[in-house]
C-alpha positions as CSV (number, residue, x, y, z in Angstrom):
1,M,11.8,13.6,-1.7
2,H,12.7,10.5,-3.8
3,H,14.2,8.8,-0.8
4,R,11.4,10.0,1.5
5,S,8.8,8.5,-0.8
6,V,10.0,5.7,-3.1
7,A,12.4,4.2,-0.6
8,V,9.8,4.2,2.2
9,Y,6.9,2.9,0.0
10,D,9.1,0.2,-1.4
11,R,10.3,-1.0,2.0
12,F,6.9,-1.3,3.4
13,L,5.4,-2.9,0.3
14,A,8.2,-5.5,0.6
15,N,7.2,-6.1,4.2
16,L,3.6,-6.4,3.2
17,S,4.6,-9.1,0.7
18,K,6.3,-11.1,3.4
19,I,3.2,-10.7,5.7
20,L,1.0,-12.1,2.9
21,T,3.4,-15.1,2.6
22,K,2.9,-15.8,6.3
23,A,-0.9,-15.3,6.0
24,E,-1.1,-17.8,3.1
25,A,1.0,-20.3,5.0
26,H,-1.2,-19.8,8.0
27,C,-4.3,-20.6,5.9
28,E,-2.7,-23.7,4.4
29,A,-1.4,-25.0,7.8
30,R,-4.8,-24.7,9.4
31,G,-7.0,-25.6,6.5
32,I,-8.6,-22.2,6.3
33,K,-10.0,-21.2,2.9
34,P,-8.0,-18.2,1.6
35,E,-11.2,-16.4,0.7
36,A,-12.1,-16.3,4.4
37,M,-8.9,-14.3,5.1
38,L,-9.0,-12.2,1.9
39,T,-12.5,-11.1,2.5
40,F,-12.3,-10.6,6.3
41,R,-13.0,-7.1,7.6
42,L,-12.6,-5.8,11.2
43,F,-16.0,-4.1,11.2
44,P,-18.9,-4.1,8.6
45,D,-18.2,-0.5,7.4
46,M,-14.5,-1.2,6.8
47,F,-12.8,-2.6,3.7
48,P,-11.8,-6.2,3.7
49,F,-8.2,-7.4,3.8
50,L,-8.0,-7.7,0.0
51,R,-9.0,-4.0,-0.5
52,Q,-6.6,-2.9,2.2
53,V,-3.7,-4.4,0.2
54,Q,-4.9,-2.8,-3.0
55,L,-5.2,0.6,-1.5
56,A,-1.7,0.4,0.1
57,C,-0.4,-0.3,-3.4
58,D,-2.4,2.5,-4.9
59,F,-1.3,5.1,-2.4
60,A,2.3,4.2,-3.0
61,A,2.1,4.2,-6.8
62,R,0.0,7.3,-7.1
63,A,2.1,9.3,-4.7
64,C,5.3,8.5,-6.4
65,A,3.9,9.4,-9.8
66,R,2.5,12.7,-8.6
67,L,5.7,13.7,-6.8
68,A,7.6,12.9,-10.0
69,G,5.2,15.2,-11.9
70,E,3.5,12.4,-13.8
71,E,-0.1,11.3,-14.1
72,P,-0.5,8.1,-12.0
73,K,-0.9,4.7,-13.6
74,S,-4.1,3.0,-12.8
75,F,-4.2,-0.6,-11.4
76,P,-7.5,-2.5,-11.9
77,D,-8.9,-4.0,-8.7
78,T,-9.3,-7.6,-9.9
79,E,-7.3,-9.6,-7.3
80,T,-9.0,-12.5,-5.6
81,S,-6.1,-14.6,-4.3
82,F,-2.9,-14.3,-2.3
83,A,-0.9,-14.9,-5.5
84,E,-2.7,-12.1,-7.3
85,L,-2.1,-9.7,-4.4
86,Q,1.6,-10.6,-4.5
87,A,1.6,-9.8,-8.2
88,R,-0.1,-6.4,-7.4
89,I,2.5,-5.6,-4.8
90,A,5.3,-6.6,-7.2
91,A,3.7,-4.4,-10.0
92,A,3.5,-1.4,-7.6
93,R,7.1,-1.9,-6.5
94,G,8.3,-2.2,-10.1
95,Y,6.3,0.9,-11.1
96,I,7.7,3.1,-8.3
97,A,11.2,1.8,-8.9
98,G,11.0,3.2,-12.5
99,F,11.0,6.8,-11.4
100,D,14.3,8.6,-11.9
101,P,15.3,10.3,-8.6
102,A,16.0,13.5,-10.6
103,R,12.3,13.8,-11.3
104,Y,11.8,14.5,-7.6
105,D,14.0,17.6,-7.5
106,G,11.8,20.4,-6.2
107,A,8.9,18.0,-5.6
108,E,8.4,19.3,-2.0
109,G,7.1,22.6,-3.6
110,R,5.3,21.0,-6.5
111,E,1.6,21.6,-6.5
112,I,-0.3,18.3,-6.2
113,R,-4.0,18.2,-7.2
114,I,-6.1,15.3,-6.0
115,R,-9.7,14.6,-5.4
116,I,-10.8,13.7,-1.8
117,R,-14.4,12.7,-1.4
118,G,-15.4,14.4,-4.6
119,N,-13.6,17.7,-3.8
120,E,-10.5,18.9,-5.6
121,V,-7.7,19.6,-3.2
122,T,-4.3,21.3,-4.0
123,M,-1.3,21.0,-1.7
124,K,2.4,21.3,-2.0
125,G,4.4,18.0,-2.4
126,E,5.8,18.1,1.1
127,A,2.3,18.4,2.7
128,F,0.9,15.8,0.2
129,L,3.5,13.3,1.2
130,N,3.6,13.9,4.9
131,L,0.0,14.8,5.7
132,Y,-2.0,12.8,3.2
133,S,-0.3,10.0,1.3
134,L,2.0,8.4,3.9
135,P,-0.6,8.4,6.6
136,Q,-3.1,6.8,4.2
137,F,-0.5,4.2,3.1
138,Y,0.4,3.3,6.7
139,F,-3.3,3.1,7.7
140,H,-4.1,0.5,5.0
141,I,-0.9,-1.5,5.8
142,A,-1.6,-1.4,9.5
143,T,-5.3,-2.4,9.0
144,A,-4.2,-5.3,6.8
145,Y,-1.7,-6.4,9.5
146,N,-4.4,-6.1,12.2
147,I,-6.9,-8.2,10.2
148,L,-4.3,-11.0,9.9
149,R,-3.3,-10.7,13.6
150,H,-7.0,-10.8,14.6
151,N,-7.3,-14.0,12.6
152,G,-4.4,-15.7,14.4
153,V,-1.5,-15.1,11.9
154,E,1.6,-15.1,13.9
155,L,3.1,-11.6,13.2
156,G,5.0,-9.2,15.2
157,K,6.2,-5.6,15.0
158,G,9.3,-6.8,13.2
159,D,7.1,-8.2,10.4
160,Y,5.5,-4.8,10.0
161,M,8.7,-2.8,10.2
162,G,11.0,-5.2,8.3
163,G,14.6,-5.8,8.9
C-alpha cells in the first residue's frame, strides 16, 4: 500500500511541479500576468487553477496520512503565486515522504473515515485509495493540466505522466 500510494502521489506531484515551471515560463515569455493563469477556471462553477493544485496536494497528503493510520496534517490555502504553489507541492511531497513504509502494513483493510459533502463515510483502505483518493487526485491534476493547455502552455502527455 505504501508503494501504491506514496510513490504514486510523489511521482505525480513532481510532474505537477515541472508543469508549473513551464506555466510560469509561458507567462513570462508572453507577458501574461501570473494571476491570469492562477485564477483561470475552465467553467464558472469549477475551481481555478490555483485551487486545483492545492486540492491535488491535499488529496495526496491526507490519503497517505490516513493509510498510515494518522490524522492528516492541514495545509492552509494561502498560495497566490507560482512560487508559493511550488512550495506547497514541496511541502506535500516532504510530508508524504516522512511516512515509514511499515505503517502501511495492513492498510488495505484499515477502516478509513472521511466526510464527503457533510456525510461521514467509512471504507476500507483499499477502496479508499482506489475508488476515492486516487481518482480525486488525478482529477485535480488533470484539470490543472487542462487549464494550462487551454491557455496555450506547451504541454504533452509526457509532462503529465513524467519520465
